ROLUM-706358 format. One record per residue (C-alpha): x negated, y, z. Coordinates in steps of 0.1 Angstrom, whole numbers, plus 5000, padded with zeros to 4 digits. Example, Ala and Ser with C-alpha at 12.3 -4.5 7.8 and 13.67 -1.06 7.14 Angstrom:
BEGIN
(atom (4877,4955,5078))
(atom (4863,4989,5071))
END
This chain:
BEGIN
(atom (4998,4998,4998))
(atom (4988,5035,4992))
(atom (4985,5064,5011))
(atom (5012,5090,5009))
(atom (5006,5129,5012))
(atom (5036,5145,5025))
(atom (5044,5186,5039))
(atom (5055,5186,5076))
(atom (5062,5214,5097))
(atom (5048,5222,5134))
(atom (5016,5199,5132))
(atom (4984,5206,5157))
(atom (4960,5204,5131))
(atom (4961,5206,5089))
(atom (4961,5173,5083))
(atom (4973,5143,5103))
(atom (4966,5108,5094))
(atom (4995,5087,5103))
(atom (4985,5052,5102))
(atom (5022,5037,5111))
(atom (5033,5054,5079))
(atom (5005,5049,5058))
(atom (5004,5085,5053))
(atom (4988,5121,5056))
(atom (5008,5147,5070))
(atom (4997,5184,5061))
(atom (5007,5215,5077))
(atom (5028,5236,5059))
(atom (5019,5275,5049))
(atom (4979,5264,5050))
(atom (4958,5276,5021))
(atom (4956,5249,4999))
(atom (4919,5250,4993))
(atom (4918,5245,5033))
(atom (4940,5215,5028))
(atom (4921,5200,4999))
(atom (4892,5201,5019))
(atom (4910,5184,5050))
(atom (4928,5157,5027))
(atom (4890,5149,5012))
(atom (4873,5148,5046))
(atom (4899,5121,5065))
(atom (4902,5103,5031))
(atom (4865,5095,5029))
(atom (4853,5098,5062))
(atom (4881,5085,5087))
(atom (4893,5060,5060))
(atom (4861,5052,5041))
(atom (4885,5058,5007))
(atom (4852,5063,4979))
(atom (4844,5102,4967))
(atom (4860,5108,4937))
(atom (4841,5133,4906))
(atom (4859,5165,4901))
(atom (4872,5163,4937))
(atom (4903,5140,4930))
(atom (4916,5126,4963))
(atom (4913,5086,4965))
(atom (4930,5059,4986))
(atom (4911,5034,4999))
(atom (4923,5014,4975))
(atom (4905,5033,4946))
(atom (4940,5046,4932))
(atom (4941,5087,4927))
(atom (4963,5104,4953))
(atom (4990,5124,4941))
(atom (5000,5162,4962))
(atom (5033,5165,4972))
(atom (5055,5185,4944))
(atom (5052,5215,4971))
(atom (5015,5215,4971))
(atom (5005,5203,4930))
(atom (5010,5236,4915))
(atom (4993,5259,4938))
(atom (4964,5229,4939))
(atom (4959,5241,4900))
(atom (4957,5273,4905))
(atom (4928,5265,4928))
(atom (4911,5242,4905))
(atom (4914,5269,4875))
(atom (4898,5299,4896))
(atom (4871,5275,4904))
END
């Protein structure tokens, strides 16, 4: 089962791993580049997911993870801005 990423309200941190739901919850309202940095750290350091070229987020099984619709357009803007 691949990891899911979801946006949530009132989290104590920017991103939180929930092993019961096999998901990473992301705080709503945090700047997208900060969220992506936190997700990358959780995935590669805490969960031993492989690092992907170009900054793609990968599950520990190697499957590319998609951001929730709420974050996807913002992440594309960040990537284009460089």
